[in-house]
C-alpha positions as a LaTeX table, in Angstrom:
\begin{tabular}{lrrr}
\hline
Residue & $x$ (\AA) & $y$ (\AA) & $z$ (\AA) \\
\hline
Unk1 & $-11.51$ & 7.97 & 94.87 \\
Unk2 & $-13.19$ & 7.53 & 91.85 \\
Unk3 & $-16.46$ & 6.71 & 93.36 \\
Unk4 & $-16.51$ & 9.95 & 95.38 \\
Unk5 & $-15.34$ & 11.88 & 92.50 \\
Unk6 & $-18.09$ & 10.61 & 90.19 \\
Unk7 & $-20.66$ & 10.86 & 93.07 \\
Unk8 & $-19.70$ & 14.81 & 93.22 \\
Unk9 & $-20.38$ & 14.91 & 89.47 \\
Unk10 & $-23.53$ & 13.48 & 89.50 \\
Unk11 & $-24.72$ & 15.55 & 92.29 \\
Unk12 & $-23.55$ & 18.58 & 90.16 \\
Unk13 & $-25.25$ & 17.25 & 86.89 \\
Unk14 & $-28.21$ & 19.76 & 85.44 \\
Unk15 & $-30.15$ & 16.47 & 84.65 \\
Unk16 & $-30.20$ & 15.50 & 88.44 \\
Unk17 & $-30.79$ & 19.20 & 89.78 \\
Unk18 & $-34.41$ & 18.81 & 90.07 \\
Unk19 & $-34.07$ & 15.65 & 92.20 \\
Unk20 & $-33.61$ & 15.40 & 95.97 \\
Unk21 & $-30.16$ & 15.23 & 97.26 \\
Unk22 & $-29.25$ & 11.67 & 98.26 \\
Unk23 & $-28.00$ & 11.22 & 101.71 \\
Unk24 & $-25.84$ & 8.49 & 100.72 \\
Unk25 & $-24.54$ & 7.65 & 97.17 \\
Unk26 & $-22.12$ & 5.32 & 95.26 \\
Unk27 & $-21.49$ & 5.83 & 91.58 \\
Unk28 & $-18.83$ & 4.37 & 89.60 \\
Unk29 & $-18.88$ & 3.01 & 86.20 \\
Unk30 & $-20.84$ & $-0.30$ & 87.29 \\
Unk31 & $-23.61$ & 1.20 & 89.48 \\
Unk32 & $-25.43$ & 4.11 & 90.78 \\
Unk33 & $-26.78$ & 3.80 & 93.94 \\
Unk34 & $-28.52$ & 6.54 & 96.42 \\
Unk35 & $-30.45$ & 6.48 & 100.01 \\
Unk36 & $-33.04$ & 8.99 & 100.42 \\
Unk37 & $-34.48$ & 9.76 & 104.08 \\
Unk38 & $-37.49$ & 12.10 & 104.35 \\
Unk39 & $-36.99$ & 15.27 & 106.79 \\
Unk40 & $-39.13$ & 13.91 & 109.59 \\
Unk41 & $-36.58$ & 11.12 & 109.65 \\
Unk42 & $-33.50$ & 13.42 & 109.47 \\
Unk43 & $-34.86$ & 15.44 & 112.24 \\
Unk44 & $-34.51$ & 12.43 & 114.46 \\
Unk45 & $-30.54$ & 11.80 & 114.80 \\
Unk46 & $-30.87$ & 8.41 & 116.17 \\
Unk47 & $-33.49$ & 7.23 & 113.69 \\
Unk48 & $-31.55$ & 8.82 & 110.89 \\
Unk49 & $-28.42$ & 7.10 & 111.87 \\
Unk50 & $-30.01$ & 3.93 & 111.87 \\
Unk51 & $-31.72$ & 4.17 & 108.32 \\
Unk52 & $-28.57$ & 5.64 & 106.95 \\
Unk53 & $-26.50$ & 2.74 & 108.20 \\
Unk54 & $-28.74$ & 0.08 & 106.73 \\
Unk55 & $-29.00$ & 1.94 & 103.46 \\
Unk56 & $-25.29$ & 1.94 & 102.91 \\
Unk57 & $-24.78$ & $-1.44$ & 103.77 \\
Unk58 & $-27.60$ & $-2.26$ & 100.88 \\
Unk59 & $-25.66$ & 0.04 & 98.55 \\
Unk60 & $-22.37$ & $-1.25$ & 99.19 \\
Unk61 & $-23.72$ & $-5.14$ & 98.68 \\
Unk62 & $-25.42$ & $-4.02$ & 95.64 \\
Unk63 & $-22.23$ & $-2.26$ & 94.30 \\
Unk64 & $-19.94$ & $-5.07$ & 94.99 \\
Unk65 & $-22.42$ & $-7.32$ & 93.11 \\
Unk66 & $-22.57$ & $-4.78$ & 90.21 \\
Unk67 & $-18.96$ & $-4.54$ & 89.95 \\
Unk68 & $-18.70$ & $-8.57$ & 89.79 \\
Unk69 & $-21.43$ & $-8.55$ & 87.25 \\
Unk70 & $-19.64$ & $-5.96$ & 84.87 \\
Unk71 & $-16.22$ & $-7.84$ & 85.41 \\
Unk72 & $-17.27$ & $-11.18$ & 84.17 \\
Unk73 & $-20.33$ & $-9.70$ & 81.70 \\
Unk74 & $-19.07$ & $-6.55$ & 80.59 \\
Unk75 & $-21.26$ & $-6.52$ & 77.21 \\
Unk76 & $-24.28$ & $-6.25$ & 79.62 \\
Unk77 & $-23.21$ & $-2.91$ & 80.75 \\
Unk78 & $-22.50$ & $-1.02$ & 77.39 \\
Unk79 & $-25.84$ & 1.00 & 78.04 \\
Unk80 & $-24.56$ & 2.07 & 81.60 \\
Unk81 & $-24.43$ & 0.54 & 84.84 \\
Unk82 & $-27.08$ & $-0.72$ & 87.25 \\
Unk83 & $-29.18$ & 1.69 & 89.24 \\
Unk84 & $-30.85$ & 1.28 & 92.82 \\
Unk85 & $-32.59$ & 3.87 & 94.93 \\
Unk86 & $-33.66$ & 3.14 & 98.52 \\
Unk87 & $-36.10$ & 5.69 & 99.92 \\
Unk88 & $-37.38$ & 5.99 & 103.71 \\
Unk89 & $-40.30$ & 7.65 & 104.44 \\
Unk90 & $-42.38$ & 8.18 & 107.59 \\
Unk91 & $-46.01$ & 6.80 & 107.44 \\
Unk92 & $-47.24$ & 7.64 & 111.15 \\
Unk93 & $-46.14$ & 8.90 & 114.26 \\
Unk94 & $-48.30$ & 7.44 & 117.02 \\
Unk95 & $-48.47$ & 8.56 & 121.06 \\
Unk96 & $-45.46$ & 10.65 & 119.72 \\
Unk97 & $-43.54$ & 7.45 & 120.11 \\
Unk98 & $-43.77$ & 4.73 & 117.54 \\
Unk99 & $-42.74$ & 5.99 & 114.13 \\
Unk100 & $-43.99$ & 3.81 & 111.18 \\
Unk101 & $-41.43$ & 4.26 & 108.19 \\
Unk102 & $-42.26$ & 2.62 & 104.70 \\
Unk103 & $-38.74$ & 1.58 & 103.06 \\
Unk104 & $-39.19$ & 1.65 & 99.01 \\
Unk105 & $-36.52$ & 0.04 & 97.06 \\
Unk106 & $-35.80$ & 0.58 & 93.01 \\
Unk107 & $-33.41$ & $-1.67$ & 91.10 \\
Unk108 & $-32.47$ & $-1.65$ & 87.41 \\
Unk109 & $-30.22$ & $-4.62$ & 86.68 \\
Unk110 & $-31.13$ & $-4.32$ & 83.03 \\
Unk111 & $-33.22$ & $-7.32$ & 83.11 \\
Unk112 & $-36.68$ & $-7.47$ & 81.36 \\
Unk113 & $-37.81$ & $-4.72$ & 83.34 \\
Unk114 & $-36.79$ & $-2.68$ & 86.56 \\
Unk115 & $-38.04$ & $-4.15$ & 89.83 \\
Unk116 & $-39.29$ & $-2.68$ & 93.02 \\
Unk117 & $-39.75$ & $-3.88$ & 96.85 \\
Unk118 & $-41.22$ & $-2.31$ & 100.01 \\
Unk119 & $-40.74$ & $-3.38$ & 103.38 \\
Unk120 & $-41.37$ & $-1.56$ & 106.72 \\
Unk121 & $-39.60$ & $-0.32$ & 110.39 \\
Unk122 & $-41.36$ & 0.14 & 113.54 \\
Unk123 & $-39.14$ & 2.78 & 115.51 \\
Unk124 & $-39.41$ & 3.07 & 119.65 \\
Unk125 & $-38.50$ & 6.63 & 119.92 \\
Unk126 & $-38.25$ & 6.42 & 123.61 \\
Unk127 & $-36.20$ & 3.04 & 123.36 \\
Unk128 & $-34.38$ & 4.66 & 120.52 \\
Unk129 & $-34.30$ & 1.18 & 118.22 \\
Unk130 & $-36.53$ & $-0.95$ & 116.11 \\
Unk131 & $-39.50$ & $-2.84$ & 117.49 \\
Unk132 & $-42.33$ & $-5.39$ & 116.37 \\
Unk133 & $-45.76$ & $-4.91$ & 116.92 \\
Unk134 & $-45.88$ & $-7.78$ & 119.52 \\
Unk135 & $-46.02$ & $-5.02$ & 122.59 \\
Unk136 & $-49.56$ & $-3.95$ & 121.35 \\
Unk137 & $-50.90$ & $-7.71$ & 121.55 \\
Unk138 & $-51.33$ & $-10.31$ & 124.26 \\
Unk139 & $-50.30$ & $-13.01$ & 121.97 \\
Unk140 & $-48.79$ & $-13.37$ & 118.64 \\
Unk141 & $-47.85$ & $-17.24$ & 118.35 \\
Unk142 & $-47.81$ & $-18.29$ & 114.79 \\
Unk143 & $-51.18$ & $-19.75$ & 114.10 \\
Unk144 & $-52.34$ & $-18.45$ & 117.11 \\
Unk145 & $-55.93$ & $-16.31$ & 117.67 \\
Unk146 & $-54.28$ & $-13.19$ & 117.06 \\
Unk147 & $-52.30$ & $-13.92$ & 113.67 \\
Unk148 & $-55.42$ & $-16.08$ & 112.51 \\
Unk149 & $-57.53$ & $-13.17$ & 112.82 \\
Unk150 & $-54.82$ & $-10.57$ & 111.68 \\
Unk151 & $-54.52$ & $-12.89$ & 108.61 \\
Unk152 & $-58.34$ & $-13.38$ & 107.90 \\
Unk153 & $-58.65$ & $-9.45$ & 107.57 \\
Unk154 & $-55.73$ & $-9.18$ & 105.58 \\
Unk155 & $-56.89$ & $-11.24$ & 103.02 \\
Unk156 & $-60.39$ & $-9.70$ & 103.19 \\
Unk157 & $-58.47$ & $-6.24$ & 102.54 \\
Unk158 & $-56.50$ & $-7.61$ & 99.58 \\
Unk159 & $-59.96$ & $-9.12$ & 97.96 \\
Unk160 & $-61.14$ & $-5.45$ & 98.03 \\
Unk161 & $-58.28$ & $-4.00$ & 96.69 \\
Unk162 & $-58.25$ & $-6.50$ & 94.16 \\
Unk163 & $-61.91$ & $-5.80$ & 93.02 \\
Unk164 & $-61.20$ & $-2.01$ & 92.93 \\
Unk165 & $-58.49$ & $-2.86$ & 90.26 \\
Unk166 & $-60.46$ & $-5.25$ & 88.31 \\
Unk167 & $-58.23$ & $-7.92$ & 89.35 \\
Unk168 & $-60.51$ & $-10.11$ & 91.09 \\
Unk169 & $-58.97$ & $-13.21$ & 88.92 \\
Unk170 & $-55.81$ & $-12.91$ & 90.75 \\
Unk171 & $-57.75$ & $-13.06$ & 94.32 \\
Unk172 & $-56.84$ & $-16.62$ & 94.66 \\
Unk173 & $-55.01$ & $-18.88$ & 97.32 \\
Unk174 & $-52.39$ & $-19.25$ & 94.95 \\
Unk175 & $-51.53$ & $-15.67$ & 94.91 \\
Unk176 & $-52.38$ & $-15.59$ & 98.81 \\
Unk177 & $-50.41$ & $-18.59$ & 99.97 \\
Unk178 & $-47.69$ & $-16.67$ & 101.23 \\
Unk179 & $-49.88$ & $-14.60$ & 103.51 \\
Unk180 & $-49.36$ & $-16.63$ & 106.59 \\
Unk181 & $-50.62$ & $-16.29$ & 110.19 \\
Unk182 & $-47.15$ & $-15.35$ & 111.31 \\
Unk183 & $-45.68$ & $-12.26$ & 112.35 \\
Unk184 & $-42.83$ & $-12.99$ & 110.20 \\
Unk185 & $-44.56$ & $-14.23$ & 107.35 \\
Unk186 & $-48.00$ & $-12.11$ & 107.26 \\
Unk187 & $-46.53$ & $-8.92$ & 105.57 \\
Unk188 & $-44.43$ & $-5.70$ & 106.24 \\
Unk189 & $-46.81$ & $-3.79$ & 108.77 \\
Unk190 & $-47.10$ & 0.00 & 109.90 \\
Unk191 & $-49.43$ & 1.77 & 112.18 \\
Unk192 & $-51.95$ & 3.50 & 110.08 \\
Unk193 & $-52.72$ & 7.00 & 110.62 \\
Unk194 & $-56.04$ & 8.04 & 112.32 \\
Unk195 & $-58.69$ & 10.56 & 112.65 \\
Unk196 & $-57.66$ & 10.71 & 116.28 \\
Unk197 & $-54.73$ & 12.66 & 117.08 \\
Unk198 & $-52.04$ & 10.69 & 118.43 \\
Unk199 & $-53.48$ & 7.38 & 117.69 \\
Unk200 & $-53.50$ & 4.42 & 114.98 \\
Unk201 & $-56.47$ & 3.60 & 113.20 \\
Unk202 & $-55.16$ & 0.01 & 112.71 \\
Unk203 & $-52.46$ & $-1.69$ & 110.74 \\
Unk204 & $-51.55$ & $-1.87$ & 107.27 \\
Unk205 & $-49.78$ & $-4.43$ & 105.52 \\
Unk206 & $-47.35$ & $-3.63$ & 102.47 \\
Unk207 & $-46.66$ & $-5.87$ & 99.55 \\
Unk208 & $-44.33$ & $-5.62$ & 96.54 \\
Unk209 & $-45.09$ & $-6.40$ & 92.97 \\
Unk210 & $-45.32$ & $-10.56$ & 92.56 \\
Unk211 & $-45.78$ & $-11.03$ & 96.45 \\
Unk212 & $-49.80$ & $-10.92$ & 96.18 \\
Unk213 & $-50.36$ & $-10.64$ & 92.26 \\
Unk214 & $-48.51$ & $-10.41$ & 88.93 \\
Unk215 & $-45.89$ & $-7.63$ & 88.63 \\
Unk216 & $-48.49$ & $-5.74$ & 86.18 \\
Unk217 & $-50.51$ & $-5.19$ & 89.24 \\
Unk218 & $-47.57$ & $-3.57$ & 91.32 \\
Unk219 & $-47.84$ & $-3.09$ & 95.10 \\
Unk220 & $-50.69$ & $-3.70$ & 97.65 \\
Unk221 & $-51.39$ & $-2.38$ & 100.82 \\
Unk222 & $-53.97$ & $-3.99$ & 102.87 \\
Unk223 & $-55.82$ & $-2.24$ & 105.74 \\
Unk224 & $-56.80$ & $-3.99$ & 108.94 \\
Unk225 & $-58.78$ & $-1.98$ & 111.04 \\
Unk226 & $-58.14$ & $-1.69$ & 115.09 \\
Unk227 & $-61.37$ & $-2.75$ & 115.93 \\
Unk228 & $-61.01$ & $-5.96$ & 114.68 \\
Unk229 & $-58.17$ & $-6.92$ & 116.76 \\
Unk230 & $-59.57$ & $-5.37$ & 119.82 \\
Unk231 & $-60.03$ & $-8.48$ & 121.77 \\
Unk232 & $-56.55$ & $-9.27$ & 121.61 \\
Unk233 & $-54.78$ & $-6.00$ & 122.61 \\
Unk234 & $-52.53$ & $-5.44$ & 125.52 \\
Unk235 & $-52.92$ & $-2.43$ & 127.74 \\
Unk236 & $-50.55$ & $-0.40$ & 125.59 \\
Unk237 & $-52.26$ & $-1.63$ & 122.20 \\
Unk238 & $-55.46$ & $-0.48$ & 123.56 \\
Unk239 & $-53.87$ & 2.92 & 124.58 \\
Unk240 & $-52.45$ & 3.67 & 121.35 \\
Unk241 & $-55.42$ & 2.68 & 118.66 \\
Unk242 & $-58.54$ & 4.71 & 118.47 \\
Unk243 & $-60.30$ & 6.75 & 115.71 \\
Unk244 & $-60.73$ & 5.78 & 112.02 \\
Unk245 & $-58.71$ & 5.63 & 108.89 \\
Unk246 & $-58.28$ & 9.15 & 107.42 \\
Unk247 & $-60.37$ & 9.59 & 104.40 \\
Unk248 & $-57.82$ & 9.52 & 101.19 \\
Unk249 & $-55.22$ & 7.20 & 103.13 \\
Unk250 & $-56.20$ & 4.29 & 100.81 \\
Unk251 & $-55.46$ & 6.39 & 97.75 \\
Unk252 & $-52.05$ & 7.90 & 98.89 \\
Unk253 & $-49.87$ & 4.86 & 97.73 \\
Unk254 & $-49.03$ & 3.99 & 101.14 \\
\hline
\end{tabular}
């Protein structure tokens, strides 16, 4: 009950009047945790329910950890509780079926600095469930031809992005060692938008701070054009890929 009342007060606060209204919130003395879905997600009941259920579990887990920490170390909460925010945003909709979503997390647990994370979801509107990119490729075995080509293209893109940021000194195997030729280890993936309606121009891989560079470098996005992966496409993959990456997409933060 306290959390519900606190949530109502927080939403009514003038300080938060200009912020988007959370789609879910937990507010206690220990924590303020929110989940936000963009309008495109909320327009799809099944997708909205899926994201919201996941987001609520994430909030509840962090709220429980904050409460336990406050109980054991109350001195670290004298300036307020921990803060968590999770945002779900649509990156692309391909063939009016495949919805790529970027999931951005913000965490402030009163450590040396706040932190962030990024992950992705690929949603099949027809099946009303989450899927992987496997249906678009003839094979995706660890260390197989597809994944090796994908890894090589990702590393090439990351090195280009590093150069743009004058961060070439961290474009090293030490920082890239976790980008492996495996669907589960290559990075969080989305279908990139395209200049051709209804198509995807390739794959974008999203990396949070620390994943492929120091915290100060922030997040990275690597782009792999579909033509690079053309030899490995299934008929469905050949159907959905086409066109080029829209101008400015690499500057969009996505």
